[in-house]
C-alpha positions as CSV (number, residue, x, y, z in Angstrom):
1,L,0.1,-0.1,0.2
2,L,2.8,2.1,1.0
3,A,4.9,1.4,-2.3
4,R,1.9,2.3,-4.2
5,R,1.2,5.4,-2.5
6,A,4.9,6.3,-3.6
7,V,4.4,5.9,-6.9
8,L,1.0,7.8,-7.0
9,A,2.7,10.5,-5.4
10,T,5.7,9.9,-8.2
11,V,3.5,10.3,-10.8
12,R,1.7,13.5,-9.4
13,L,4.7,15.5,-8.7
14,L,6.3,14.5,-12.4
15,I,3.4,16.1,-14.1
16,K,3.4,19.4,-12.5
17,V,6.6,19.5,-12.9
18,N,6.4,19.2,-16.4
19,G,3.8,21.8,-16.4
20,M,1.1,19.5,-16.9
21,R,-2.5,18.9,-15.3
22,L,-3.4,15.6,-14.6
23,L,-5.7,16.3,-17.8
24,D,-3.5,17.2,-20.0
25,A,-1.3,13.9,-18.8
26,F,-4.0,11.7,-19.3
27,R,-4.9,13.2,-22.7
28,A,-0.9,12.8,-23.6
29,F,-0.7,9.5,-22.3
30,D,-4.2,8.6,-24.7
31,S,-2.1,7.7,-27.5
32,N,-5.5,6.4,-29.6
33,H,-7.7,9.3,-27.9
34,D,-10.8,7.2,-26.8
35,G,-10.5,8.4,-23.3
36,L,-9.2,5.6,-21.8
37,L,-5.9,4.4,-20.7
38,L,-4.6,1.1,-21.9
39,C,-1.6,-0.6,-20.2
40,S,0.8,0.3,-22.6
41,E,-0.7,3.8,-22.9
42,L,0.0,4.9,-19.2
43,Y,3.7,2.6,-19.1
44,G,5.1,5.4,-21.9
45,G,3.5,7.8,-20.3
46,L,5.0,7.0,-17.5
47,E,8.1,6.7,-19.1
48,W,7.7,10.0,-20.5
49,L,7.5,11.3,-17.5
50,G,10.9,9.8,-16.4
51,M,9.6,7.0,-14.2
52,S,11.6,3.1,-14.6
53,L,8.7,0.7,-14.2
54,Q,8.5,-3.0,-15.2
55,P,5.3,-4.3,-16.8
56,K,4.0,-5.7,-13.1
57,D,3.6,-2.5,-11.9
58,I,2.3,-1.2,-14.7
59,H,-0.5,-4.3,-14.3
60,E,-0.8,-3.4,-10.5
61,I,-0.9,0.4,-11.0
62,V,-4.1,-0.5,-13.0
63,R,-5.5,-3.2,-11.3
64,H,-5.8,-0.4,-7.8
65,I,-6.9,2.4,-10.3
66,D,-9.6,0.8,-12.8
67,K,-12.7,0.9,-10.5
68,S,-14.5,-1.4,-13.3
69,G,-12.0,-4.0,-13.1
70,E,-11.2,-4.3,-17.1
71,G,-8.1,-3.5,-17.3
72,R,-8.4,0.1,-18.7
73,V,-8.4,3.3,-16.8
74,R,-10.9,5.9,-17.2
75,W,-10.7,9.8,-16.8
76,D,-12.6,9.7,-13.6
77,D,-10.4,6.8,-11.9
78,F,-7.3,8.6,-13.1
79,E,-8.3,11.4,-11.2
80,K,-9.2,9.9,-8.4
81,A,-6.3,8.1,-7.8
82,L,-4.1,10.8,-8.5
83,T,-5.8,13.6,-6.5
84,R,-4.8,14.8,-3.0
85,V,-7.7,16.9,-1.2
86,E,-4.7,19.6,-1.0
87,D,-4.1,19.5,-4.5
88,E,-8.2,20.2,-5.9
89,Q,-7.0,24.1,-4.9
90,E,-3.8,23.8,-6.3
91,E,-6.0,22.7,-9.7
92,E,-7.9,25.9,-8.8
93,D,-5.0,28.2,-8.7
94,W,-4.0,26.5,-11.7
95,D,-6.7,27.3,-13.8
96,T,-6.9,30.9,-12.6
97,E,-3.3,31.4,-13.2
98,T,-3.5,29.6,-16.8
99,R,-6.3,31.9,-17.7
100,V,-5.0,35.3,-15.9
101,N,-2.0,34.7,-18.3
102,N,-2.9,33.3,-21.6
103,H,-1.1,30.2,-21.0
104,Q,-1.4,27.2,-22.8
105,F,0.0,23.4,-22.4
106,T,1.5,22.4,-25.6
107,R,0.0,18.9,-26.5
108,V,2.5,15.9,-26.8
109,F,2.5,13.3,-28.7
110,I,3.6,10.2,-26.0
111,R,4.1,7.0,-27.8
112,P,2.6,4.0,-25.8
113,K,5.5,1.2,-24.9
114,Q,4.1,-2.4,-25.7
115,M,3.9,-4.7,-22.9
116,D,1.0,-7.2,-22.4
117,E,-2.6,-5.6,-21.5
118,L,-5.2,-6.9,-18.5
119,W,-8.0,-5.4,-21.7
120,T,-8.5,-7.6,-24.6
121,D,-11.6,-6.3,-27.1
122,P,-14.2,-8.6,-27.3
123,R,-14.5,-8.4,-30.8
124,L,-11.5,-10.0,-31.2
125,K,-11.4,-12.9,-29.0
126,D,-12.5,-15.0,-32.1
127,I,-9.4,-13.2,-34.5
128,K,-6.3,-15.2,-35.4
129,V,-3.6,-12.9,-35.1
130,V,-0.9,-13.7,-38.0
131,D,2.5,-12.2,-37.4
132,D,4.2,-13.5,-40.1
133,I,3.3,-14.0,-43.3
134,P,4.9,-15.7,-45.7
135,L,6.8,-14.5,-48.4
136,Q,4.8,-16.4,-50.9
137,V,1.6,-15.4,-49.9
138,L,2.2,-11.7,-50.1
139,K,4.0,-12.1,-53.5
140,E,0.7,-13.6,-54.9
141,I,-1.7,-10.5,-53.3
142,K,-2.8,-8.5,-56.2
143,V,-4.0,-5.1,-55.7
144,K,-5.8,-2.9,-58.6
145,P,-6.2,1.1,-58.1
146,K,-10.0,2.1,-58.7
147,P,-9.2,4.9,-61.6
């Protein structure tokens, strides 16, 4: 429990040090813009912040944050996990300062870091993924472009 709290405190601090609000970080980590963080997106985001974690650590964080239990992190869960009561006033101060100084966070693209996911799209459960298509099969594929 203490280790988990320490990790979340570190994430909070690194987000702030990078001049981001929680929503900025969530949006930057969410590479496919679906409003949900997969393990690989969180992994890439935390690595971008400068954290060195293992995939098992990411799984533990996602299991802790994800209140639905499906293996993806929603904005509400992310915000609740990373907000302390004393941070709420700081967020309001940041919003006020941002409006006054007309400061905007520059969006960044953070690549997900590949790892095993906790969530699998149920639509894909019966689809067999072929990693290596033989060259002979590729040579036989004919593509005719439309005029």
